C-alpha positions, 0 to 999 in steps of 0.5 A: 500500500502506498501513500504519496504527499508533499510536505505541505499537502497530503495527497494520498493514492493506492489500494484503499484511499484515493484523493486527487491532488496537485503538485506542492509547487503549484499550491498556494499556502493562502487563498484570498477571496474578495473582501466582504463588506467592501463595494466593488472595485475595492473588494477584489482590489484589496484581496489582489493586493493582500496576496501580493503582499504575502508573496512579497514576504516569502508566504505563497497566496493567490486569489483563484479558488484552490481546494488544495490550499492550506488556509483561506484568509477571509476578510470582513471590512468597515469603513467610516469617514469623519473629520480626521479622516477615513478609518478602515478596519478589517477582521481576518479569519484564517480557516483550514481546508475544512472551513474551521476558523484557526484564528482571527486577525485584525488590522486598521488604517486611517487614511488622511481624506475624508470622503463625501459619499462612500468612505471607501472612495476616500481610500487611494492606492497607498492606503489600500497598499498599507492595509494589504501590508499590515494584513501580511505582517499580521499573518507572519507575525501569527505564523507559529499560533497558526501551525499550532491551531492547524495541528490542534484541528485534525481533518473531519475524516479523523476528528470524530473517530475513536482512537486509531490504536497504539503507535511506537515511533521507531528510527527516524534517520537520514535528515541533516541538521536536527531533522531526525529528532524534530520529525519525531517530536512533530510526529509524536505531536500530531498523533496525539491530536488524533487520540493515537497513544504513543508508545515509548517502545514497540510491542504486541499490539502496537503499530511502528512508524519509521522513516528515511530521509534524504536530501539531494541537490537539484540544482545551484539553488535548490534541493529536493527533500524525500521522506518515506515514512513506513508503517509496519506491525509488531512482527515486521508486517508491511502495512504501507508506505507514505512518500513525502517529496518537496523542493526546498532552498538549498542549504535550508535544512542543514541545521534547523528543520523548523516548520518543515518538520511540523508540515511534514509530520502533519502531512504524514500523520494523516496518511498513518492515521488513515492507514490505521483506521482502515487495519484496525486499532491492533495490527493485523496478522497479515503482510500486505 
């Protein structure tokens, strides 16, 4: 049984599960739809500027629908004019692929112009760009909080299920820097979110997850990282393989894996838990 995923997104194929997916390089981190509460053309204009501001700080974003995106950044805005100028407030909700709101952000900007009619007409391009840049900065500042919230909100396919079983995390090998330890720690955290009982050692009735990592040069600026996660039984039964592959900036994993370990474990965790749920809470005595 084979499961393939990108580091940031899970794409499952094989005998038990089939889900369409796109390559990680084509998938954005954020989808930014038109701004609610803003009249045309400001609704789409702000959304485009926010997506561009995110891209400018190396966070991939798009205004096009993308079912494989990690998050949707949905904004609701209010604008009001008085003698001091025009104040715009936007509440941004960051939702995951299931539609669950993970966190909310608030940005505000005051333009030094007063509108005679619709306050949005008092906002020039510089005002809209400031709102977009403040939004991108707020997303970047909340990155760690967002990752924690994302791990705490498993997909609907597993969030209401009973415990998939018991799992020991075995050898994680081949990663440069702190990758081996970082991946093992991150996977243990993900498994607990799925109510998997993480055991310190393998044994009867306990699944075993292991991984091998390879990082190879792709070109002068890029490396390809591949992680093969294997789920097995106490008797050495081979139940499935989760393959992950993605390109990263050259040398970025030489010391600290950081977010890459978190995203890799989240994607691998989806696949491992899906296999455990198909097989049952105890490892079956078969060799698939």
